[in-house]
N, C-alpha and C positions, 0 to 999 in steps of 0.2 A: 505494500499500499503506500501511498506516498507519504504517510504521516510515519513511516519508519515500521511500520506492521508487515510482516511477511505473510503470504498464504500457502500453505504446504496443501498439495494434492496428493492421498495416498490411495494408490491402486496398483493391482497386480502387473499391468501392462503399461507402457507407454511408446508413445512415438518414437522409431518408427514402425512399431507392431501394429500388424493388421487386425489384431481383434477388436469386435465391436465397442467395448468399454475403453479399450486405448484411444481409439478415433475419436471419441466423444469427449472424454478426458483431456487429452491432449488438445483438441481444438478449443476448447475452453480455457486453458492454460496459456496457450500462445496468444490467444486472443488478447488475455488479461494482461500478460507481460507484454504485448505489442502498445497497450492504452496506459502504460507506465507502470503498474502493479509489480511489486517483488514476488515472484512467483518462483515456487520450488516444487520438485515431484519426487516421490519414494516410490520405487516400483521394484519388481524382482529384474534378474537378468534374465529371465526367459523369454522364450520367443514363441508365440501361441502357435504357429502352424510347423514350427522346426525344432523338435525335442533337442537338435544336436548344436542348435546356436545358441549362443551368450552373446549379450548386449554388454558393453563396457560397462564397468561400474560407476563410472561417472562421467559426463558430458554437459555442455551446453547446447541448447535445442532451441532455436528462434526466441533468445533469452529467457528461458527457463532451465533452472538450475536443476538438472535431474542427476538423482543417487539410485543406483541398482544393487541391490541385496540379495543374499543367496547365491545358490550354484548353479539354478537353473529350473527346470520343472519341476512341477508337483509331483510328477510320477503317476503310471499308471495303476489301476486298483483302488479300492477304497482306502485301504489302509494308509498305503503309501501317500495317497493325495491328501488325506487328512494330516498326515505327520508332516509334510510339505507345508502344508497351511501353516500349522501351528508354528513351525519353524521361522515362515515369513512374519505371522504376527509378531512374534517376539523380536524379530530384526527389525522391523518398520516401527515398533512404540520405542525400542531402545534407540533408534538414529532419530527418530521424533525427540525424545527427550535431550538428546545429545545438541540437536539443530536450533529447536523453537525457543523462544522466549516468551515472557508472559505479554499478553496480549494479540499475540499471532493468532491468524484462523486458520484451523486444519479442517480440510474438506474429505470425508471419509466415504470411499467408495465400498461398495459391496462385492467387491473380488479382491482378495480371498474372502469368503461369507464370513458374515459375524466379526468383521474388522473393527467395526464403532463399540464393540464390549471391549476389545483390547486396550483401544485408543482412549474411551471415557477416562478411567481412574488416571492417565497421564495427562489427560486436559486437565481435567479438575484439579490437579496438584500443582501445576505449572501455570495454571490462570490461562488456557487457552480458549479460545471461541471454537466449537464443535459443530459443524455442519455434516449430517450423513446425508449424503446422496444415493438413495435408494433405487437401484435398477432391478432389486428383486427382493423377496423376504425372505431369508433363512431364519430357522430351519423348516419353516413350513413348504418350501420348496422341495426339499430333499424327502420331507415326510409325504406331501403328494406323489412323489415318483416312486414312493417305495424302499427308501431307505431305511433299515433295519434300527430299531432304537430310537429313532427320532420323532415318533407319533407316540402320542398320549403321555403317560406319567413317566417318571424316571429320567435317563439323560434329557431326551428333547423337551422336556418341560422346564428342566434346570436351565437350558441353553436360550428358552424363551424366556423366562425370568430374567436373565442376565441382559438379553437383548433388549428388551421392555424398558429395562431401567436405561440403558444408553441411549434409547430413543427420546424419553420422558427428559433425561438431562442435558440433551444437545439444545444451543441457541436455534436451531432449524432443523426439521427434516422433510428434504426436498424429493418429492415422490415424481414419478414420471407418468402417472394416470391418477384420473379421479378416483376409479375404483380402490386404487392401493393407497390414496389417501385416506378412504374411508376405513380401509383396513387398518392403518395405523393409527387412525384416530379412535377406532373399537379397542386397541390395547392400551387405553387410557393416557394416550399423548394430547395434551392440551392443543385444540385447533390453532391457536394462535402460535404454534411451534411446528406446525405443518404448513406446508404449500406444493402447488404442482407445477413443473417447468417441464414441459416435455421433451424429450430427445428431437433430435433435429438432423437434418442432411443438409450437403451444401446444395441448399436449392438454387444458387447462382449459376454453380457449374452444371446442375443437372437440370436439363431443360427436355422438353417434349420433341426430341429431333428422332431421325431415323438412325439407324447403323447400318448399312448395306453392306459397307466393309466387312464388319465384325460378322454378320449373318454368312457373307459368301465364304470366310476364312472357318467358321464352324460348320459349312454344309447346310445353311438353313434357308437358302434361295428357294422360293416358293412356297414356304411352309408356313403354314399357322402356328406359332410358337407360343407354348405355356410356360412361362418363365418361374423360377425359384431362385432368389439370390440370396446368399447369406449361409448361415447356420442352421444344420438340420440338427437339431439336439434333443436330449428327453424331453424336452418339454413339449415337443411338436408332436404330430403325426404325420404318417403319409399313406395309410391304406385307404383313406377315402378317394385321395387323387388317384392311387393305382388302381382301385377299383373303376375309378372312371374312364382311365387310359383303357383298361380291359374292354368297358362298352364300346369304346370308340376306336376299338381294332381295326375296322375296317375304313376309318377314315385316313388313308394314307397322307393327306396332306398335315394332319395335325402331330406335332412333335412337342414332347416335354424336355425343355430346358433346364438343367440344375448347374447352377453357378456357386461353386463353395465347396462345404463339408460340412463334417459335426459328426457325431456319436452315430446317429442314423444312417449316414450316408451308404454305407457298408452293406448294411442289411437291406436297404431299398435296392441297391444293386443285385442282391442275391435274389430278393422275393421277385424282381421284375425278371431276372433271367428265368425263374422257377416257373413264372406265368407265360412265357415266350415274348414277353414285350422290350428285350434288350434294344430292339433295333428303333424304337420311338422312345427311347430316353438318350438325351445326349449329356454329358458329364463335362465339366469345365471347373477347373478349379479356381479358389479365390483370385480375385482380380486386383491388380495395384489400385489404390485409392485415385489415382489421377485417369484410370480407365473405368471407373465406376459409371461417368455419365454414357460411355457406351453402351457396357454389359447390362445397365438396365433399361435401355431404350432398344435393347436387340429383340426382347419377345414382344409381341402383339400384345400381350396380357400377362400378369403375374397372378400368383396365389400364394397364401402364407396360412401357417395353423399353428395352433393354441390348444392344447388339452384342458376342457373345461375347467378342471380344479385349479388351473393354474392363473385364473383369472383374479385380479386385484393383488397378483404375487409377481407377475411378469408382465410386460409388454411388448409384443413383437415390433420392435422400431423399425423393422425393416420397410413398413408400411408407409414412412414418412419418404423413403427413396423413391418407393414405387411411385406414389401419388405424385412427387415431384416431376418424375420424369414423363407425366400424363398418360399412365396405362392403367386401364381398369385392374380390379383385383377381386379375386375370389377369397374372402376369409373365412376358412374352416374353423370354426370357433364356437363357442356358447353363443347363442342368438342374442344375448343381452351383454356381452364381454364389450371390453374397452374399445377393442377396432370394430368390432360389429357395430356398434352406435357409431362410430365415425363414418364407416362405409354407407349406414342407412342415413345419416345426416346430410351427407354430403352427395349422396347417388353417385357414387364413382366407383360401384361394382357390385358384387352380390355375397350374401352372407349364407355359408352352406352348414349346418350341423354334422359335427364328426360322425363317419359313417354313412352320410348320404352321398353316396357317389352317383347316385342317378342325378341328384340336384346337383352336383358338379359337372357331370357330363352335359345336361342341358344348359347350363351357363356358360361353358366353354363353345358350344353350337352357337347359343344365340350371339354370343359375339363374335364368331367366325363369319356368321352369315349377314351381321347387320354391320356393316361400316360406319354408319351413321351413330347407331348405338355405342360403339367402340369409342368413336370419336367423343363424344358427347360426356361417356363415364370419365374418359382420360380427361377431358378440360375441368370437370368437376372437382377430379382430385387434384388438379394443379391449383384450381381456385381453394381449396382447402388449405393448402400449402400457403399459399401467397395471403391469405385472409387470415389466419390463426397459428400457424405452425411453422413459420419460415425461421432460417437460423437466426437471421438478425435480431427478431424478436425474443428468441430464447436467450441469447447471449446478453442483450439488453438486460433480461429479467435476471440474470446471475449477477451482472455486475453491479446492479441494484442493490440486490440483497448483500453483497459483499461489501459494498460501500456503507451499506446502514448499520452493519455488526458493530 
């Protein structure tokens, strides 16, 4: 800050890492540094999509002083991952205690999970202003995905008690959706200590343009392309889409394009092969951030998903990039979920309940066969971004919050 206070961002990943949290946290930190604030970042040395790569222990990135801790990835398997998270918690809180001074602001993200619990006593003892940036809510997410020991009484309940205390004691808890904010307030957090600042994309760079060269390179010329961009993780599902692809097997012009990766990607490839659909699915790796404007506009439409039990705990932020690109979207989610509400409010696509493959297939055919409908829904999505969810609006909200602390 210009008055001598510093802002510390704590997140497992930071630029140039390509993980979703890295992109959003780094964008905010770099923007604030450009506006004259003293910004620091504490992260791990791990690379999200390359376990063999280690980022340097310290560097200056666009005005942000970045320190990276630990040996690398949290590892595969629940036990190794948990051990890696615990080690990173300890390293981050120890380094924060060494670097911060009274009056500084610490913005605590939720990767690694429950980091606010470890930071809270350090912030309290040192007189730091703690702001929790909630991209998701743990341990509820893990319990909802069936991780043993995190539901009901016992260890999971103890984690919730500690987590809730870290939320109630923070100066502010920034959620990324209205349903998440309601969930946080239901935990006993005062409404004046909660607010919503939606995630964002670079809506200046991502525009409703065509990408003929990329489509040609990927062998998509003359096809109607149904896209998915980003992480396909445990909180998502693909069976609804795969069932629709099977129903559309005889529509040889329809292709399903997957750009990215994630926990479920290999399972999707296996299931598609078992159903004889491998020729209808095209897989491409995560794209560099600079290539996102092209990769998001390569499909004619997109789809995204969220398991219903994850509503209020996670928001599929890939929606903002799709809407910014002016492409219709099928939201496979609870009909009253966060993204489902936005899709219906704006008229930028269709909402399909998980398991309704027939509804998914019908929505695809409707968009393939009606160019005017496709264009109108794309315009509606772009208008939603420009009217309510643009990058400049979100960054201004964050700057206002931090300057007011």
